[in-house]
C-alpha positions in Angstrom: 13.7 88.8 16.4 10.3 89.7 17.9 9.3 93.3 17.1 7.1 95.8 18.9 6.0 99.4 18.2 6.4 102.0 20.9 4.9 105.5 21.0 7.6 107.8 22.4 6.7 110.8 24.6 8.1 112.5 27.7 7.1 109.9 30.3 9.8 109.7 32.9 10.2 105.9 32.8 10.0 105.5 29.0 13.7 104.9 28.5 13.9 102.3 31.2 10.9 100.4 29.7 12.4 100.6 26.1 15.8 99.4 27.3 14.2 96.5 29.2 12.2 95.4 26.2 15.4 95.3 24.2 17.1 93.4 27.0 14.3 90.8 26.8 15.0 90.3 23.1 12.6 92.6 21.4 13.4 94.9 18.5 11.7 98.2 19.4 10.6 100.6 16.7 9.6 104.0 17.9 7.0 106.4 16.6 6.8 110.0 17.7 4.2 112.7 17.2 3.1 115.6 19.4 -0.5 114.9 20.2 -2.8 117.9 20.8 -5.7 115.5 21.1 -5.6 112.0 22.6 -8.4 110.6 20.5 -8.8 112.5 17.3 -5.9 113.1 14.9 -6.6 111.6 11.5 -3.2 112.5 10.1 -1.4 110.6 12.9 -3.9 107.8 12.7 -3.2 107.3 9.0 0.6 107.4 9.7 0.1 104.6 12.3 -1.9 102.5 9.9 0.9 102.8 7.3 3.5 101.8 9.8 1.5 98.8 11.1 0.8 97.6 7.5 4.6 97.6 6.6 5.8 95.3 9.3 4.7 92.5 11.7 4.6 93.6 15.3 3.7 91.6 18.3 2.0 94.6 19.9 1.9 98.4 20.2 3.1 99.6 23.6 2.6 103.0 25.3 3.3 104.5 28.7 -0.2 105.7 29.7 -3.3 105.2 27.6 -4.1 106.8 24.2 -7.6 106.3 22.8 -6.4 107.2 19.3 -3.8 104.4 19.3 -6.2 101.9 20.8 -8.7 102.6 18.0 -6.1 102.3 15.3 -4.9 99.0 16.8 -8.5 97.7 17.0 -9.0 98.6 13.4 -5.8 96.9 12.3 -6.1 93.8 14.6 -2.9 94.6 16.6 -2.7 94.1 20.4 -2.4 97.4 22.2 -0.6 97.3 25.5 -0.2 100.2 27.9 1.1 100.6 31.5 0.1 103.7 33.5 2.6 105.9 35.4 0.0 108.6 36.1 -3.3 108.4 37.9 -6.1 108.7 37.2 -5.7 108.7 33.4 -8.5 111.0 32.1 -7.8 109.5 28.7 -9.0 106.0 30.0 -12.5 107.3 30.5 -13.3 106.8 26.8 -15.4 104.4 24.7 -12.1 102.9 23.3 -11.4 101.4 26.7 -13.7 98.5 25.7 -11.7 97.7 22.5 -10.9 93.9 22.4 -7.2 94.5 21.5 -6.5 96.4 24.7 -4.3 95.0 27.5 -4.2 97.7 30.1 -1.9 97.7 33.2 -2.6 100.2 35.9 -0.5 100.8 39.0 -3.5 102.0 41.1 -5.7 99.1 42.1 -8.7 101.4 42.8 -8.8 102.2 39.1 -8.4 98.6 38.1 -11.5 97.7 40.1 -13.4 100.8 38.8 -12.9 99.8 35.1 -13.6 96.2 35.7 -16.9 97.3 37.3 -17.6 99.2 34.1 -17.2 96.0 32.1 -13.8 96.7 30.5 -11.9 93.5 30.0 -8.1 92.8 30.1 -7.4 95.4 32.8 -4.6 94.3 35.2 -2.9 95.7 38.3 0.8 96.2 37.8 2.9 98.3 40.3 5.7 100.5 39.1 9.4 99.7 39.0 13.0 101.0 39.2 16.2 100.1 37.4 18.8 99.8 40.2 21.5 98.7 37.8 21.2 102.0 35.9 21.3 104.0 39.1 24.3 102.0 40.5 26.2 102.7 37.3 25.4 106.4 37.6 26.7 106.6 41.2 29.8 104.6 40.4 30.7 107.0 37.5 29.8 110.3 39.3 32.3 112.5 41.1 29.9 115.3 42.1 27.7 113.5 44.7 28.6 115.9 47.5 26.8 118.7 45.6 23.5 117.0 46.3 23.7 116.5 50.0 20.7 117.7 52.0 19.2 117.2 55.4 15.6 117.0 54.1 14.7 117.3 50.5 11.6 117.3 48.3 11.7 116.9 44.5 8.5 117.7 42.7 5.9 120.3 41.6 4.0 122.6 44.0 1.2 122.8 41.4 0.8 126.6 41.8 -0.5 126.7 38.2 -3.8 125.0 39.0 -7.1 125.7 37.5 -8.8 126.2 40.8 -7.0 129.5 41.4 -8.2 130.7 38.0 -11.8 130.0 38.7 -12.0 130.5 42.5 -13.3 134.1 42.5 -16.0 133.3 39.9 -17.7 131.1 42.5 -20.3 132.4 44.9 -19.1 132.6 48.5 -21.0 129.5 49.8 -19.6 127.3 47.0 -16.0 128.6 47.5 -16.4 128.0 51.2 -17.6 124.5 50.6 -14.6 123.6 48.4 -12.2 125.3 50.8 -13.6 123.2 53.7 -13.3 120.0 51.5 -9.7 120.7 50.6 -8.8 121.5 54.2 -10.3 118.2 55.3 -8.6 116.2 52.6 -5.3 117.9 53.1 -4.4 115.9 56.2 -6.1 112.6 55.3 -3.6 110.0 54.2 -4.8 106.9 52.2 -8.4 108.2 52.2 -10.0 110.3 49.4 -13.2 112.1 50.3 -13.4 114.4 47.3 -15.8 112.2 45.4 -18.2 112.0 48.3 -18.1 115.8 48.8 -19.0 116.4 45.2 -22.7 115.6 45.7 -25.3 115.8 42.9 -26.5 119.1 44.3 -23.0 120.6 44.4 -22.3 119.4 40.8 -25.5 120.8 39.5 -24.6 124.2 41.0 -21.0 123.9 39.8 -22.1 123.5 36.2 -22.9 127.2 36.2 -19.3 128.1 36.7 -17.2 125.3 35.3 -17.0 124.6 31.6 -16.6 120.9 30.9 -14.5 120.2 27.8 -14.5 116.7 26.5 -14.6 114.8 23.2 -17.6 113.0 21.7 -16.4 109.6 22.8 -15.3 110.6 26.3 -16.8 108.9 29.3 -15.6 111.5 31.8 -18.0 113.7 33.6 -17.9 116.8 35.7 -17.2 114.9 38.9 -14.1 113.3 37.5 -12.7 116.3 35.7 -13.3 118.8 38.5 -12.0 116.4 41.3 -8.8 115.5 39.3 -7.8 118.5 37.3 -9.0 121.2 39.7 -9.4 120.1 43.4 -6.8 117.4 43.2 -4.0 119.7 42.1 -5.0 122.5 44.5 -5.0 120.1 47.4 -1.5 118.8 46.4 -0.3 122.4 46.4 -1.8 123.1 49.9 -0.4 119.8 51.3 3.1 120.3 49.9 3.5 124.0 50.9 2.2 123.5 54.4 4.5 120.5 55.1 7.6 122.3 53.7 6.9 125.5 55.6 6.3 123.7 58.9 9.4 121.4 58.5 11.6 124.4 57.6 10.8 126.0 61.0 12.8 123.3 62.7 15.1 121.7 60.1 17.2 122.4 57.0 14.9 121.7 54.1 15.7 121.8 50.4 13.3 121.8 47.4 14.1 120.9 43.8 11.3 122.3 41.5 10.3 124.5 38.7 7.5 126.0 40.9 7.3 129.4 42.5 8.7 129.2 46.0 8.5 132.8 47.0 6.4 131.9 50.1 8.9 129.2 51.2 11.1 131.7 53.0 13.2 129.3 55.0 13.4 126.5 52.4 16.5 126.2 50.3 15.6 126.5 46.6 17.9 124.3 44.6 16.2 124.7 41.1 15.0 121.8 39.0 16.9 118.6 38.4 17.1 116.2 35.5 15.3 112.9 36.1 18.1 110.8 34.7 21.3 112.3 35.8 20.6 114.6 38.8 17.5 113.5 40.7 18.9 110.1 41.8 21.9 112.0 43.3 19.5 114.1 45.4 17.8 110.9 46.7 21.1 109.3 47.5 22.5 112.4 49.1 19.6 113.5 51.3 19.2 112.2 54.8 15.4 112.3 54.5 13.5 112.2 51.2 9.9 113.3 51.3 7.2 111.7 49.1 3.9 113.6 49.2 1.5 111.7 46.9 -1.0 113.8 45.0 -4.6 112.9 46.1 -5.4 111.8 42.5 -3.5 108.6 43.1 -6.1 107.0 45.3 -4.4 103.8 46.5 -1.3 103.2 44.4 2.4 103.6 45.1 3.8 106.5 43.0 7.0 106.3 40.9 8.9 108.7 43.2 8.9 106.1 46.0 10.6 103.5 43.7 13.0 106.1 42.5 14.0 107.1 46.0 14.5 103.5 47.2 16.3 102.5 44.0 18.8 105.3 44.6 19.5 104.0 48.1 17.7 106.9 49.7 15.7 107.0 52.9 12.0 107.7 52.2 9.3 109.1 54.4 5.9 109.0 52.6 2.3 109.6 53.3 0.3 106.4 53.8 -1.2 104.8 50.6 -3.5 101.8 50.8 -1.3 99.7 48.6 1.9 100.3 50.5 1.5 97.3 52.9 0.9 95.0 49.9 4.5 95.5 48.7 6.5 97.1 51.5 7.0 96.9 55.3 6.7 100.1 57.4 10.0 101.0 59.2 11.8 98.3 57.3 11.8 99.4 53.7 10.6 103.0 54.3 8.6 105.0 56.8 5.0 106.2 56.2 3.1 108.7 58.1 -0.7 109.1 58.8 -1.0 112.8 59.3 1.2 115.9 59.3 2.0 115.8 63.0 3.0 112.2 62.6 5.3 113.2 59.7 7.0 116.0 61.8 7.7 113.6 64.7 9.1 110.9 62.4 11.3 113.3 60.5 12.7 114.6 63.8 13.3 111.0 65.1 15.0 109.6 62.0 17.3 112.7 61.6 18.6 111.9 65.1 18.9 108.1 64.6 21.4 107.6 61.7 21.9 103.9 62.2 18.2 103.1 61.9 17.7 105.5 59.0 20.6 104.0 57.1 19.5 100.4 57.8 16.0 101.2 56.4 17.4 102.9 53.3 19.6 99.8 52.7 16.7 97.4 53.2 14.5 99.5 50.9 17.1 99.4 48.2 17.7 95.7 48.4 13.9 95.1 48.4 13.2 97.0 45.1 16.4 95.6 43.5 15.1 92.0 44.1 11.4 92.5 43.7 10.6 95.7 41.7 12.8 95.6 38.5 11.5 96.6 35.1 12.5 93.2 33.9 10.2 91.5 36.4 7.3 93.9 35.6 7.6 93.5 31.8 7.8 89.8 32.1 4.4 90.0 33.9 3.0 91.9 31.0 4.4 89.5 28.4 3.0 86.5 30.4 -0.5 88.1 30.3 -0.3 88.4 26.5 0.4 84.7 26.0 
């Protein structure tokens, strides 16, 4: 039997990927270790070298990219295969991205082109996936689906623990005003990211006085990347999500499933957090309208939440992303909006048109079942390795 090594961590889709590899005839051996540092941990590196010496593996697989693992595989001559579910991966901006053993699959085409432009080889575009068979089995064997019925629901973080709030009042008034204006402008732009253009060389030079850039010796990341992703990106996501939920709750029954602080969402029904495997699909199945609000850090790609909603047979309204028309049809598989006013009008329309809404949900489910399975995606990966 063909054998692969997988690094196990808390990626949402890890179990689906592992199960699918086994379904395709691979023996999967797992290795687990809490990583405090993605590129330097000599104890873990030596542990990996020992495991690789003891057996013959076709490749080492991870969800997302780990420089330490890439470097060990380069040293040991073992193919290193990864598939991203987050974007952008700060860990990818690292000298190890040029290792010859890498086979890197990214769901965001913008990042694929970026790294190809940097000279990295064996970088491929691979959209995300969903296991509709697992979800169908879950629904067939559940007797509590009525507990998860909602008019409108959103499942996800509100990112209130973002680093911008911690540093905001250390900034001079003019810099704080500049970033506030940037975030307000970005907040209602769908499928377009202006943050990079707003972080001009002059602004970045000034920002260096207030923002401490922490990175490893081999990191290729810079202040522009770190600040736009880990600081502004999360703060914009918080602003977008809170403003949408507050406005929708003025006219509709809105529920949120989250670990975040919802004290300001007075009219929104707080339903607590839900387990990704057993509960979240029931929310998607039971809600008339499921919202997807993509974090701006995902520049063009289709996030995992959309596949999860459609795979559960749910009706999805999402902000526009540049790659959506590559894989889906608007108002056939889901509905996308171009600004917040457009969202409010479409939510109102589809709540009052049950037949259309249910037809779109059914078409979306059938589309991902036929075209977006983990088996299809992993076969694409394996074919690239031949």
